[in-house]
PDB file with SEQRES, HELIX, SHEET and CRYST1 records, atoms N, CA, C and O in Angstrom:
SEQRES   1 A   62  MET ALA GLN THR PRO GLU PRO PHE ASP ARG ASP THR PRO          
SEQRES   2 A   62  PRO PRO ALA PRO LEU TRP VAL LYS VAL ALA GLY GLY ILE          
SEQRES   3 A   62  VAL LEU ALA LEU LEU LEU LEU VAL ILE VAL LEU HIS LEU          
SEQRES   4 A   62  SER GLY ASN SER PHE GLY MET MET HIS GLY GLY ALA MET          
SEQRES   5 A   62  PRO PRO MET ASN HIS SER GLY GLN GLN PRO                      
HELIX    1 AA1 LEU A   18  LEU A   39  1                                  22    
HELIX    2 AA2 PHE A   44  GLY A   49  5                                   6    
CRYST1    1.000    1.000    1.000  90.00  90.00  90.00 P 1           1          
ATOM      1  N   MET A   1      33.824   0.738 -40.397  1.00  0.00           N  
ATOM      2  CA  MET A   1      32.635   1.497 -40.158  1.00  0.00           C  
ATOM      3  C   MET A   1      32.059   1.064 -38.813  1.00  0.00           C  
ATOM      4  O   MET A   1      31.827  -0.124 -38.593  1.00  0.00           O  
ATOM      5  N   ALA A   2      31.828   2.009 -37.924  1.00  0.00           N  
ATOM      6  CA  ALA A   2      31.331   1.708 -36.577  1.00  0.00           C  
ATOM      7  C   ALA A   2      29.809   1.607 -36.595  1.00  0.00           C  
ATOM      8  O   ALA A   2      29.110   2.419 -37.201  1.00  0.00           O  
ATOM      9  N   GLN A   3      29.336   0.595 -35.918  1.00  0.00           N  
ATOM     10  CA  GLN A   3      27.886   0.429 -35.820  1.00  0.00           C  
ATOM     11  C   GLN A   3      27.397   1.077 -34.528  1.00  0.00           C  
ATOM     12  O   GLN A   3      28.078   1.041 -33.504  1.00  0.00           O  
ATOM     13  N   THR A   4      26.215   1.664 -34.595  1.00  0.00           N  
ATOM     14  CA  THR A   4      25.643   2.243 -33.378  1.00  0.00           C  
ATOM     15  C   THR A   4      25.028   1.117 -32.555  1.00  0.00           C  
ATOM     16  O   THR A   4      24.348   0.252 -33.106  1.00  0.00           O  
ATOM     17  N   PRO A   5      25.257   1.116 -31.249  1.00  0.00           N  
ATOM     18  CA  PRO A   5      24.688   0.055 -30.420  1.00  0.00           C  
ATOM     19  C   PRO A   5      23.175   0.197 -30.298  1.00  0.00           C  
ATOM     20  O   PRO A   5      22.639   1.305 -30.312  1.00  0.00           O  
ATOM     21  N   GLU A   6      22.504  -0.928 -30.178  1.00  0.00           N  
ATOM     22  CA  GLU A   6      21.059  -0.903 -29.991  1.00  0.00           C  
ATOM     23  C   GLU A   6      20.759  -0.428 -28.567  1.00  0.00           C  
ATOM     24  O   GLU A   6      21.524  -0.720 -27.648  1.00  0.00           O  
ATOM     25  N   PRO A   7      19.670   0.288 -28.377  1.00  0.00           N  
ATOM     26  CA  PRO A   7      19.383   0.809 -27.042  1.00  0.00           C  
ATOM     27  C   PRO A   7      19.093  -0.294 -26.015  1.00  0.00           C  
ATOM     28  O   PRO A   7      19.448  -0.153 -24.844  1.00  0.00           O  
ATOM     29  N   PHE A   8      18.466  -1.368 -26.434  1.00  0.00           N  
ATOM     30  CA  PHE A   8      18.134  -2.460 -25.523  1.00  0.00           C  
ATOM     31  C   PHE A   8      18.477  -3.786 -26.185  1.00  0.00           C  
ATOM     32  O   PHE A   8      18.374  -3.936 -27.402  1.00  0.00           O  
ATOM     33  N   ASP A   9      18.876  -4.723 -25.378  1.00  0.00           N  
ATOM     34  CA  ASP A   9      19.106  -6.073 -25.873  1.00  0.00           C  
ATOM     35  C   ASP A   9      17.751  -6.686 -26.213  1.00  0.00           C  
ATOM     36  O   ASP A   9      16.782  -6.483 -25.481  1.00  0.00           O  
ATOM     37  N   ARG A  10      17.671  -7.409 -27.277  1.00  0.00           N  
ATOM     38  CA  ARG A  10      16.383  -7.969 -27.704  1.00  0.00           C  
ATOM     39  C   ARG A  10      15.883  -9.069 -26.767  1.00  0.00           C  
ATOM     40  O   ARG A  10      14.694  -9.388 -26.782  1.00  0.00           O  
ATOM     41  N   ASP A  11      16.757  -9.651 -25.961  1.00  0.00           N  
ATOM     42  CA  ASP A  11      16.339 -10.728 -25.064  1.00  0.00           C  
ATOM     43  C   ASP A  11      15.738 -10.212 -23.767  1.00  0.00           C  
ATOM     44  O   ASP A  11      15.035 -10.954 -23.081  1.00  0.00           O  
ATOM     45  N   THR A  12      15.999  -8.954 -23.412  1.00  0.00           N  
ATOM     46  CA  THR A  12      15.476  -8.409 -22.161  1.00  0.00           C  
ATOM     47  C   THR A  12      14.369  -7.406 -22.458  1.00  0.00           C  
ATOM     48  O   THR A  12      14.446  -6.671 -23.443  1.00  0.00           O  
ATOM     49  N   PRO A  13      13.334  -7.371 -21.610  1.00  0.00           N  
ATOM     50  CA  PRO A  13      12.259  -6.390 -21.827  1.00  0.00           C  
ATOM     51  C   PRO A  13      12.746  -4.989 -21.475  1.00  0.00           C  
ATOM     52  O   PRO A  13      13.694  -4.840 -20.704  1.00  0.00           O  
ATOM     53  N   PRO A  14      12.112  -3.968 -22.027  1.00  0.00           N  
ATOM     54  CA  PRO A  14      12.525  -2.597 -21.703  1.00  0.00           C  
ATOM     55  C   PRO A  14      12.199  -2.280 -20.246  1.00  0.00           C  
ATOM     56  O   PRO A  14      11.304  -2.899 -19.671  1.00  0.00           O  
ATOM     57  N   PRO A  15      12.903  -1.334 -19.642  1.00  0.00           N  
ATOM     58  CA  PRO A  15      12.634  -0.986 -18.243  1.00  0.00           C  
ATOM     59  C   PRO A  15      11.280  -0.302 -18.089  1.00  0.00           C  
ATOM     60  O   PRO A  15      10.737   0.254 -19.044  1.00  0.00           O  
ATOM     61  N   ALA A  16      10.747  -0.352 -16.876  1.00  0.00           N  
ATOM     62  CA  ALA A  16       9.445   0.263 -16.609  1.00  0.00           C  
ATOM     63  C   ALA A  16       9.570   1.784 -16.670  1.00  0.00           C  
ATOM     64  O   ALA A  16      10.602   2.340 -16.296  1.00  0.00           O  
ATOM     65  N   PRO A  17       8.515   2.458 -17.142  1.00  0.00           N  
ATOM     66  CA  PRO A  17       8.544   3.929 -17.163  1.00  0.00           C  
ATOM     67  C   PRO A  17       8.595   4.495 -15.744  1.00  0.00           C  
ATOM     68  O   PRO A  17       8.269   3.805 -14.778  1.00  0.00           O  
ATOM     69  N   LEU A  18       8.999   5.737 -15.633  1.00  0.00           N  
ATOM     70  CA  LEU A  18       9.148   6.376 -14.330  1.00  0.00           C  
ATOM     71  C   LEU A  18       7.820   6.463 -13.590  1.00  0.00           C  
ATOM     72  O   LEU A  18       7.783   6.276 -12.373  1.00  0.00           O  
ATOM     73  N   TRP A  19       6.716   6.745 -14.306  1.00  0.00           N  
ATOM     74  CA  TRP A  19       5.431   6.885 -13.618  1.00  0.00           C  
ATOM     75  C   TRP A  19       4.984   5.569 -13.006  1.00  0.00           C  
ATOM     76  O   TRP A  19       4.288   5.573 -11.991  1.00  0.00           O  
ATOM     77  N   VAL A  20       5.365   4.445 -13.596  1.00  0.00           N  
ATOM     78  CA  VAL A  20       5.010   3.141 -13.037  1.00  0.00           C  
ATOM     79  C   VAL A  20       5.794   2.914 -11.740  1.00  0.00           C  
ATOM     80  O   VAL A  20       5.247   2.395 -10.767  1.00  0.00           O  
ATOM     81  N   LYS A  21       7.059   3.297 -11.726  1.00  0.00           N  
ATOM     82  CA  LYS A  21       7.883   3.149 -10.523  1.00  0.00           C  
ATOM     83  C   LYS A  21       7.374   4.044  -9.397  1.00  0.00           C  
ATOM     84  O   LYS A  21       7.320   3.619  -8.243  1.00  0.00           O  
ATOM     85  N   VAL A  22       6.997   5.289  -9.728  1.00  0.00           N  
ATOM     86  CA  VAL A  22       6.485   6.219  -8.718  1.00  0.00           C  
ATOM     87  C   VAL A  22       5.153   5.726  -8.159  1.00  0.00           C  
ATOM     88  O   VAL A  22       4.946   5.747  -6.946  1.00  0.00           O  
ATOM     89  N   ALA A  23       4.253   5.287  -9.027  1.00  0.00           N  
ATOM     90  CA  ALA A  23       2.957   4.788  -8.569  1.00  0.00           C  
ATOM     91  C   ALA A  23       3.134   3.541  -7.694  1.00  0.00           C  
ATOM     92  O   ALA A  23       2.439   3.388  -6.690  1.00  0.00           O  
ATOM     93  N   GLY A  24       4.042   2.669  -8.065  1.00  0.00           N  
ATOM     94  CA  GLY A  24       4.309   1.483  -7.254  1.00  0.00           C  
ATOM     95  C   GLY A  24       4.868   1.844  -5.890  1.00  0.00           C  
ATOM     96  O   GLY A  24       4.523   1.208  -4.894  1.00  0.00           O  
ATOM     97  N   GLY A  25       5.722   2.850  -5.828  1.00  0.00           N  
ATOM     98  CA  GLY A  25       6.263   3.307  -4.549  1.00  0.00           C  
ATOM     99  C   GLY A  25       5.186   3.893  -3.652  1.00  0.00           C  
ATOM    100  O   GLY A  25       5.185   3.658  -2.444  1.00  0.00           O  
ATOM    101  N   ILE A  26       4.265   4.657  -4.240  1.00  0.00           N  
ATOM    102  CA  ILE A  26       3.167   5.236  -3.460  1.00  0.00           C  
ATOM    103  C   ILE A  26       2.256   4.146  -2.923  1.00  0.00           C  
ATOM    104  O   ILE A  26       1.870   4.182  -1.755  1.00  0.00           O  
ATOM    105  N   VAL A  27       1.908   3.183  -3.754  1.00  0.00           N  
ATOM    106  CA  VAL A  27       1.051   2.079  -3.321  1.00  0.00           C  
ATOM    107  C   VAL A  27       1.733   1.272  -2.217  1.00  0.00           C  
ATOM    108  O   VAL A  27       1.091   0.884  -1.241  1.00  0.00           O  
ATOM    109  N   LEU A  28       3.011   1.024  -2.369  1.00  0.00           N  
ATOM    110  CA  LEU A  28       3.764   0.277  -1.356  1.00  0.00           C  
ATOM    111  C   LEU A  28       3.815   1.046  -0.038  1.00  0.00           C  
ATOM    112  O   LEU A  28       3.675   0.444   1.026  1.00  0.00           O  
ATOM    113  N   ALA A  29       4.013   2.362  -0.087  1.00  0.00           N  
ATOM    114  CA  ALA A  29       4.053   3.178   1.126  1.00  0.00           C  
ATOM    115  C   ALA A  29       2.697   3.189   1.832  1.00  0.00           C  
ATOM    116  O   ALA A  29       2.643   3.100   3.058  1.00  0.00           O  
ATOM    117  N   LEU A  30       1.600   3.295   1.072  1.00  0.00           N  
ATOM    118  CA  LEU A  30       0.267   3.273   1.682  1.00  0.00           C  
ATOM    119  C   LEU A  30      -0.039   1.914   2.301  1.00  0.00           C  
ATOM    120  O   LEU A  30      -0.636   1.839   3.375  1.00  0.00           O  
ATOM    121  N   LEU A  31       0.361   0.857   1.636  1.00  0.00           N  
ATOM    122  CA  LEU A  31       0.148  -0.485   2.181  1.00  0.00           C  
ATOM    123  C   LEU A  31       0.930  -0.672   3.471  1.00  0.00           C  
ATOM    124  O   LEU A  31       0.415  -1.244   4.432  1.00  0.00           O  
ATOM    125  N   LEU A  32       2.151  -0.202   3.499  1.00  0.00           N  
ATOM    126  CA  LEU A  32       2.969  -0.286   4.707  1.00  0.00           C  
ATOM    127  C   LEU A  32       2.342   0.534   5.834  1.00  0.00           C  
ATOM    128  O   LEU A  32       2.358   0.101   6.987  1.00  0.00           O  
ATOM    129  N   LEU A  33       1.789   1.712   5.524  1.00  0.00           N  
ATOM    130  CA  LEU A  33       1.130   2.541   6.524  1.00  0.00           C  
ATOM    131  C   LEU A  33      -0.082   1.825   7.119  1.00  0.00           C  
ATOM    132  O   LEU A  33      -0.276   1.856   8.334  1.00  0.00           O  
ATOM    133  N   VAL A  34      -0.887   1.193   6.298  1.00  0.00           N  
ATOM    134  CA  VAL A  34      -2.063   0.465   6.780  1.00  0.00           C  
ATOM    135  C   VAL A  34      -1.640  -0.701   7.673  1.00  0.00           C  
ATOM    136  O   VAL A  34      -2.269  -0.949   8.701  1.00  0.00           O  
ATOM    137  N   ILE A  35      -0.597  -1.406   7.297  1.00  0.00           N  
ATOM    138  CA  ILE A  35      -0.116  -2.535   8.107  1.00  0.00           C  
ATOM    139  C   ILE A  35       0.391  -2.044   9.456  1.00  0.00           C  
ATOM    140  O   ILE A  35       0.085  -2.648  10.484  1.00  0.00           O  
ATOM    141  N   VAL A  36       1.156  -0.966   9.471  1.00  0.00           N  
ATOM    142  CA  VAL A  36       1.682  -0.425  10.735  1.00  0.00           C  
ATOM    143  C   VAL A  36       0.541   0.054  11.620  1.00  0.00           C  
ATOM    144  O   VAL A  36       0.547  -0.204  12.823  1.00  0.00           O  
ATOM    145  N   LEU A  37      -0.439   0.747  11.046  1.00  0.00           N  
ATOM    146  CA  LEU A  37      -1.590   1.198  11.837  1.00  0.00           C  
ATOM    147  C   LEU A  37      -2.368   0.016  12.398  1.00  0.00           C  
ATOM    148  O   LEU A  37      -2.812   0.058  13.546  1.00  0.00           O  
ATOM    149  N   HIS A  38      -2.537  -1.021  11.618  1.00  0.00           N  
ATOM    150  CA  HIS A  38      -3.271  -2.201  12.071  1.00  0.00           C  
ATOM    151  C   HIS A  38      -2.537  -2.898  13.213  1.00  0.00           C  
ATOM    152  O   HIS A  38      -3.159  -3.289  14.201  1.00  0.00           O  
ATOM    153  N   LEU A  39      -1.233  -3.054  13.087  1.00  0.00           N  
ATOM    154  CA  LEU A  39      -0.457  -3.731  14.117  1.00  0.00           C  
ATOM    155  C   LEU A  39      -0.333  -2.900  15.388  1.00  0.00           C  
ATOM    156  O   LEU A  39      -0.144  -3.460  16.468  1.00  0.00           O  
ATOM    157  N   SER A  40      -0.435  -1.590  15.284  1.00  0.00           N  
ATOM    158  CA  SER A  40      -0.344  -0.742  16.468  1.00  0.00           C  
ATOM    159  C   SER A  40      -1.684  -0.585  17.176  1.00  0.00           C  
ATOM    160  O   SER A  40      -1.753   0.074  18.214  1.00  0.00           O  
ATOM    161  N   GLY A  41      -2.747  -1.173  16.639  1.00  0.00           N  
ATOM    162  CA  GLY A  41      -4.058  -1.100  17.276  1.00  0.00           C  
ATOM    163  C   GLY A  41      -4.919   0.028  16.763  1.00  0.00           C  
ATOM    164  O   GLY A  41      -6.046   0.193  17.229  1.00  0.00           O  
ATOM    165  N   ASN A  42      -4.441   0.791  15.845  1.00  0.00           N  
ATOM    166  CA  ASN A  42      -5.219   1.877  15.243  1.00  0.00           C  
ATOM    167  C   ASN A  42      -5.773   1.404  13.911  1.00  0.00           C  
ATOM    168  O   ASN A  42      -5.275   0.450  13.312  1.00  0.00           O  
ATOM    169  N   SER A  43      -6.802   2.082  13.467  1.00  0.00           N  
ATOM    170  CA  SER A  43      -7.317   1.803  12.130  1.00  0.00           C  
ATOM    171  C   SER A  43      -8.031   3.038  11.625  1.00  0.00           C  
ATOM    172  O   SER A  43      -8.304   3.960  12.394  1.00  0.00           O  
ATOM    173  N   PHE A  44      -8.330   3.063  10.361  1.00  0.00           N  
ATOM    174  CA  PHE A  44      -9.014   4.214   9.787  1.00  0.00           C  
ATOM    175  C   PHE A  44     -10.460   4.295  10.281  1.00  0.00           C  
ATOM    176  O   PHE A  44     -11.039   5.381  10.268  1.00  0.00           O  
ATOM    177  N   GLY A  45     -11.056   3.196  10.711  1.00  0.00           N  
ATOM    178  CA  GLY A  45     -12.423   3.196  11.220  1.00  0.00           C  
ATOM    179  C   GLY A  45     -12.539   3.843  12.585  1.00  0.00           C  
ATOM    180  O   GLY A  45     -13.636   4.238  12.980  1.00  0.00           O  
ATOM    181  N   MET A  46     -11.448   3.965  13.314  1.00  0.00           N  
ATOM    182  CA  MET A  46     -11.488   4.532  14.659  1.00  0.00           C  
ATOM    183  C   MET A  46     -11.112   6.017  14.678  1.00  0.00           C  
ATOM    184  O   MET A  46     -10.970   6.603  15.751  1.00  0.00           O  
ATOM    185  N   MET A  47     -10.953   6.617  13.525  1.00  0.00           N  
ATOM    186  CA  MET A  47     -10.609   8.035  13.480  1.00  0.00           C  
ATOM    187  C   MET A  47     -11.833   8.885  13.822  1.00  0.00           C  
ATOM    188  O   MET A  47     -12.967   8.414  13.739  1.00  0.00           O  
ATOM    189  N   HIS A  48     -11.597  10.114  14.199  1.00  0.00           N  
ATOM    190  CA  HIS A  48     -12.621  11.108  14.493  1.00  0.00           C  
ATOM    191  C   HIS A  48     -13.492  10.691  15.669  1.00  0.00           C  
ATOM    192  O   HIS A  48     -14.678  11.020  15.697  1.00  0.00           O  
ATOM    193  N   GLY A  49     -12.937   9.978  16.634  1.00  0.00           N  
ATOM    194  CA  GLY A  49     -13.687   9.616  17.832  1.00  0.00           C  
ATOM    195  C   GLY A  49     -14.767   8.593  17.574  1.00  0.00           C  
ATOM    196  O   GLY A  49     -15.738   8.532  18.328  1.00  0.00           O  
ATOM    197  N   GLY A  50     -14.638   7.801  16.556  1.00  0.00           N  
ATOM    198  CA  GLY A  50     -15.671   6.829  16.213  1.00  0.00           C  
ATOM    199  C   GLY A  50     -15.498   5.492  16.902  1.00  0.00           C  
ATOM    200  O   GLY A  50     -15.698   4.447  16.282  1.00  0.00           O  
ATOM    201  N   ALA A  51     -15.129   5.506  18.174  1.00  0.00           N  
ATOM    202  CA  ALA A  51     -14.947   4.249  18.898  1.00  0.00           C  
ATOM    203  C   ALA A  51     -16.297   3.572  19.107  1.00  0.00           C  
ATOM    204  O   ALA A  51     -17.292   4.232  19.407  1.00  0.00           O  
ATOM    205  N   MET A  52     -16.322   2.275  18.949  1.00  0.00           N  
ATOM    206  CA  MET A  52     -17.566   1.524  19.121  1.00  0.00           C  
ATOM    207  C   MET A  52     -17.741   1.180  20.594  1.00  0.00           C  
ATOM    208  O   MET A  52     -16.758   0.896  21.277  1.00  0.00           O  
ATOM    209  N   PRO A  53     -18.970   1.200  21.097  1.00  0.00           N  
ATOM    210  CA  PRO A  53     -19.198   0.817  22.492  1.00  0.00           C  
ATOM    211  C   PRO A  53     -18.972  -0.684  22.662  1.00  0.00           C  
ATOM    212  O   PRO A  53     -19.108  -1.438  21.698  1.00  0.00           O  
ATOM    213  N   PRO A  54     -18.627  -1.133  23.886  1.00  0.00           N  
ATOM    214  CA  PRO A  54     -18.428  -2.552  24.099  1.00  0.00           C  
ATOM    215  C   PRO A  54     -19.726  -3.329  23.905  1.00  0.00           C  
ATOM    216  O   PRO A  54     -20.813  -2.831  24.200  1.00  0.00           O  
ATOM    217  N   MET A  55     -19.597  -4.542  23.409  1.00  0.00           N  
ATOM    218  CA  MET A  55     -20.791  -5.359  23.164  1.00  0.00           C  
ATOM    219  C   MET A  55     -21.242  -6.033  24.450  1.00  0.00           C  
ATOM    220  O   MET A  55     -20.422  -6.390  25.297  1.00  0.00           O  
ATOM    221  N   ASN A  56     -22.538  -6.201  24.589  1.00  0.00           N  
ATOM    222  CA  ASN A  56     -23.124  -6.879  25.740  1.00  0.00           C  
ATOM    223  C   ASN A  56     -23.460  -8.303  25.301  1.00  0.00           C  
ATOM    224  O   ASN A  56     -24.395  -8.500  24.524  1.00  0.00           O  
ATOM    225  N   HIS A  57     -22.717  -9.293  25.784  1.00  0.00           N  
ATOM    226  CA  HIS A  57     -22.919 -10.660  25.353  1.00  0.00           C  
ATOM    227  C   HIS A  57     -23.929 -11.415  26.215  1.00  0.00           C  
ATOM    228  O   HIS A  57     -24.344 -12.515  25.849  1.00  0.00           O  
ATOM    229  N   SER A  58     -24.328 -10.850  27.340  1.00  0.00           N  
ATOM    230  CA  SER A  58     -25.245 -11.593  28.215  1.00  0.00           C  
ATOM    231  C   SER A  58     -26.683 -11.544  27.735  1.00  0.00           C  
ATOM    232  O   SER A  58     -27.487 -12.403  28.098  1.00  0.00           O  
ATOM    233  N   GLY A  59     -27.017 -10.557  26.928  1.00  0.00           N  
ATOM    234  CA  GLY A  59     -28.378 -10.462  26.413  1.00  0.00           C  
ATOM    235  C   GLY A  59     -29.309  -9.755  27.377  1.00  0.00           C  
ATOM    236  O   GLY A  59     -30.469  -9.535  27.029  1.00  0.00           O  
ATOM    237  N   GLN A  60     -28.865  -9.385  28.574  1.00  0.00           N  
ATOM    238  CA  GLN A  60     -29.703  -8.688  29.541  1.00  0.00           C  
ATOM    239  C   GLN A  60     -29.420  -7.210  29.483  1.00  0.00           C  
ATOM    240  O   GLN A  60     -28.287  -6.779  29.270  1.00  0.00           O  
ATOM    241  N   GLN A  61     -30.487  -6.430  29.680  1.00  0.00           N  
ATOM    242  CA  GLN A  61     -30.335  -4.992  29.715  1.00  0.00           C  
ATOM    243  C   GLN A  61     -29.907  -4.547  31.104  1.00  0.00           C  
ATOM    244  O   GLN A  61     -30.385  -5.122  32.082  1.00  0.00           O  
ATOM    245  N   PRO A  62     -29.045  -3.566  31.246  1.00  0.00           N  
ATOM    246  CA  PRO A  62     -28.604  -3.126  32.571  1.00  0.00           C  
ATOM    247  C   PRO A  62     -29.694  -2.370  33.318  1.00  0.00           C  
ATOM    248  O   PRO A  62     -29.479  -1.934  34.448  1.00  0.00           O  
TER     249      PRO A  62                                                      
END                                                                             
C-alpha cells in the first residue's frame, strides 16, 4: 500500500506566501531607489523646485 507524501517536512517551516514575497520586493525596490537618489545628490525634499537658499553664517545682513 503506497503512502501519500506529506506536503512539507515537519522540521522545516512552510514557505512564505506570494503576497509576502511581492510586498518584500516592492519595499526592497523603494529602499534601493531612495539610496540611489540620496547618493546621486537628489532627494524627495528637493522636488518641485523646493531648493533651499544658502545659509548666511556670518550673521550680517547684506
